[in-house]
N, C-alpha and C positions, 0 to 999 in steps of 0.2 A: 392678792396671791399669797401673804403670810395665812391671812386666815382659813386658807385652803389648805395650805401646810399643814396649820395647826390641826384643823378637823383630820386630814387624812392619817396625822401623826396619834390623835386621841381615837380613831376606830382600830391601827394596828396596834395600840397599847391594849385596848380591853381585847383584840385577837387573842391575845400574848397573856390574860393577865388570869388569877386562882381562878376567880368567877366561872371563866372560860372551860378552865380543867374539872370545874363542877360540870358544868354543862357535856363536855365530853362525857364523863365516867356515867351521867345519869342517862346517857345517851345508849351508852357501852352496855349499859344493866339494861337497858328497855331493850335493844337488840338481841342480847341473851336470853333474855325471858321469851323471846317469839318465838326465836330457834329453840330452846327446850318445848316450848309447845308445839311448835312446827313438827318436829322431830316424835315426839310423844301422837300425835294425829297419824303418821307414816306407820310407824307402829302398829297402830289400831287396824288400820287399814289393812297393812300384811298378813293381821291374824284373822282378817275376816270381817271387821267392820267397816264403817262408813264417813266419811269426813273429807271437808275440803282440805287439803293439805298446802295453804300458801297461808301468806300472812294475814290476807283477812278473813280466812280461813280460821285463823291461830286467836285472833282478835276476839272474832265472832264466838269463839268455844270458851273463850278466858269471857264472855261479861255474862255468860250462864252460870258462873260461880257464883257462889257467896259471896258479896262483896264488887261483886264481877263490873259493877258500873265504875265503881272508886278506882278499881285495878283497871281498864281499860282507860280512864281520864287520865293516870298516871301513863300509860304505855305512851299514849297520846303525845303528854308535857315532854316525856323521852327521847319520841323521835323529833319532833318539833327541837330538841336540845340537841342530839347528834347531827342533825341538817344544821344547824344556826354553828356546831364549831367547824364542819365539813366544808362550809360553805367561806367560814374565815380562816381554814387554809389554804382554799382556793385562792383565795385573795393574796392572803402573806405567807404561806410558805406552810409545807406539813411536818409534823415532830415527828422526828426518827429518816424521813427520806429529804429536808430540804428543802429549798425553793423552787428547783425544775419546774420547764413546763410541763409534766409528766406523771408526776403525782399530783399535780395540781389540778391538771384536768381532771385526775382519779378524783379527788376530794369534790371538784362540783359536780360531776356526773354523782357519787354519793349523796352529797348533800341536797340535790333536787329528789333523787331517788324517795330520801326520807321526807322531806318534805308534801311530795305524793302519798307517804306511808300515814303522816301526820292526820293529813286531810283524809284519807280513806277511814283510818280510825276513828276519826272526829264525828264523821258520818254512821260508823258501827254505833257511836255513845247516842247519838241524837234519833237513833231508830231505823238508820237507815240499812234502806235492802240491797240485795242482787252477790254476786261473786266477781271475785277478781277473776279468775277463769273467763266467766263468762264477758266481763268487761274487752280482756286482751281478747277473745275470739271475735267479736263486734267490732274491735280497731283494726284486726288483720283483716275480716270482711270489708271494712270500708276502705281500708286501703288497696285491696287487691282489686275493687271497682275500678278503678282509676288508670289508665293508662301508666305503666312501668311500678306498678302498685307493686305487684308478685315479685321485683327484681327489688323492692324497697324494703317490702317483708325480709325476700332474704335475706340481706343486708345487715339488717337487725338480727336474724339469728345467728349469721356469725360471727356477729358482733359480741352474740353472750356466748359463744362456744369458746373464743380468743379470752373472755372473762373468764369462763370456767376452768381453759387453760391453765392459765397465769395464776389463778388459783390453786390448782393442782400442783404445778412447779414451784407457787411458795410453800402451799405447804410440807410439799416431800424436801426441799432444800433448806428449811426451818430459817427462811428469810425473816417470816414475821420477828422474828427474837429481836430484830433490830428496834423494835419497838418498844425495848426492853431497857431499862439498865441495869444494873448489877444485882443476881438475885440468891438465894443461898443455893448450893446444890441440890439438896433434895426438890429444892420447888422447883429448880430450871428442870429438873428431869421432867414433871409430873407436868409442867407446859410445854415441854417439848412433844410428849406422848397424845397430850390435848390439842394443842395445836395443830401438829400434823395430821393424826386422825381427822378432827372437825374438819379441818381447810379442805382437804382433800376431798370427801365427803363431800362437802358442800361447793365444790368445782363441777365434780361428778355429776351434781343434780344440773346444775345449770348448764354443761356442756348438753347432756340431756335434752332439756328444755330447747339448746338451741340448735341441735339438729332435727328435733322437732318442730320448730317454726319452719326452718328452711325446707324439711320434705311438706308442709304445710303449700309453703309458697310455690313447689314443684308440683305437687298435684292441684293446687288451687282449690285446697281442703284448708278453709280456714279454723273448722271445726277442731283441728289437730293441735291448731296455734293458742291452748289454751296454758300457756303456761308449767307452773309448778305442779299444780294440781292434775293437768294431764299428762305432764311426764311421768306420775307415779301409776295414775292409771293405766297406760303403755306398760310401764314396765309390769304392771300387776298380769299382763293378760302374755308376756312370753314366757319362756321355758323357765321354770325356778323364781320365778315372779316375786311371790310372796316373798320369798327369804330374800330376794335383793332388797327390795322396798323393808323391808325391817330391818337390813344390814344398813342401809339408806337412812333410816330413821333414826336408827342405834350413832351412824355418824354424825347428825344433825342435833342431837343429844348432847354428842361429845363437844361438837362446836358447840352450844348453847353454854355449855359447863365450862368450856375454855372462854368462852364471852365473858361473863364470872371472873374470871384472871385477868382478863383484859381489864375489864371494869376500876379492878383494884388496883394492879400493877404496873397496868401502861403507862408508859410515858406520855403526860399531857400537858397542857399550858400552865404554867405555876407562878406568870407574874416575874421572871428573869427572861433577860437575853436566851 
């Protein structure tokens, strides 16, 4: 029993250690980078270009840049670091939110999502082909082929809508400020603008994705369940669609800049209780 207790204590100490704080900042920087690229791709699509606007599309575009292989390798490490940090929060409590069940569940979901993203990025690095939207459409089609599958897909869409709405609320209410300590007045004002604008834009993208998934389930059309890329394609066909896509792309770029600020100044584990 003592040995088990010592092991648990050792893992908890690691979860609150300074190296875990470095992992958190590395992961936040990687997340910021991918949103900067996604935002730029969305702007390009809104202006008439062609691109796959989602995380895999951003990674695929990055690998074709000079030293792209090295950059994508760093992104994969960053996503793995982000996943490790979030999973440690799920186990031992979230910095800035305490150790309640709600924050732990959110950290668990974020951690698992970035495990998948780290694997996806590694696959791209190793030469893997395919698209994120295509994979999501395939999963939706597979689910809908089973009894109750359309309801399950609709419930997934509803969860994504709720997550997006929560992001919008958090951004508008400036709840993200709880993750930061004392900031100089000028820096705080800039952080509020970046965090509010970027988080609301990201939330709107999630809401759009969730609504499209629900519509796909309702109409039994899995091709509509293509995730973020499908959301931008659908918006593009709407009245003033290119303008909407460019505006959301700018919002994602702002969220990426806010992510850089998080990587620099967010409170993360530092080895102290």
